[in-house]
Structures are given as C-alpha cells and as structure tokens.
Steps between C-alpha positions, in 0.01 A plus 500: 500500500354247749432143401204342674578177686265245646392600856731291729723554787782308330595583137408196280859440399651159585854639536379759746309244701802269496710779643254570780518126595877494482525810724258357749244761449231258391447133551507282188161352628330841459489488119252329285512534119186451299567496135208454257315729259135478428344732240142554417315657218274791594210373723650137513603509866155649600337207319720246665433655839128475439541132422709448827803391296716691753491492874626832616613497865662755738758342717762628746862530424554234758316246286691612193847491668435179697804270484369186338686190602477137400258274674698177533561381138229728366599831336395816678123601498450770232398850579169462307385217727547722818306772333215262401500351854465847652207578272329188638179329373519364148849663446652312784338173364661585159845535647454166678385329170805633302765465768393215729 
C-alpha cells in the first residue's frame, strides 16, 4: 500500500532534513517551515476571495528562500513585506504602512 505524501523534493520530516544538513547535502538556509492551519466552511474561502480578504501571489523560490538578515537594530524584514512590495501599487503601500 502506498501512502500519499505532499509533493516535495525533500520529505517533510525534521529529522530527515536535519540529517541532510549534517551530511552537507543541503544548506540549513534552504529550509523554511510555515506552520499554520486555516479551515473554511464550504464556500467561505470563495466569499473571502470575492471580498479581497486574501491577496494571492505567485512568487519565485528565490523570494521564499531569501536569507533575511537584521537591518541594524531592526528585526529582519518579513517575507510578506517582500511579496507585497513586489505586487506594487496599493499592496506596496500597505507593506510600508505596516512595517515602516
């Protein structure tokens, strides 16, 4: 019996990923873990999308895996601000308002 797994080049197991880093197969900077769960009732996501509650964006893996370093005494700029800046227009302005 085959158990389906999420589509990924690296199995989603922290111990496996740690082993890859320790062996030098992968850099520790090539991993990002996004942990959150959002559940919708039937049709709820579609309603939220129609109200522009969500801002879907297609970005390259370079943006996702970018190493984010401190800017002086400030904490690193979060991923979402880069995505909003790339989207431009009002989205870029929103990122400035929240993270300036």
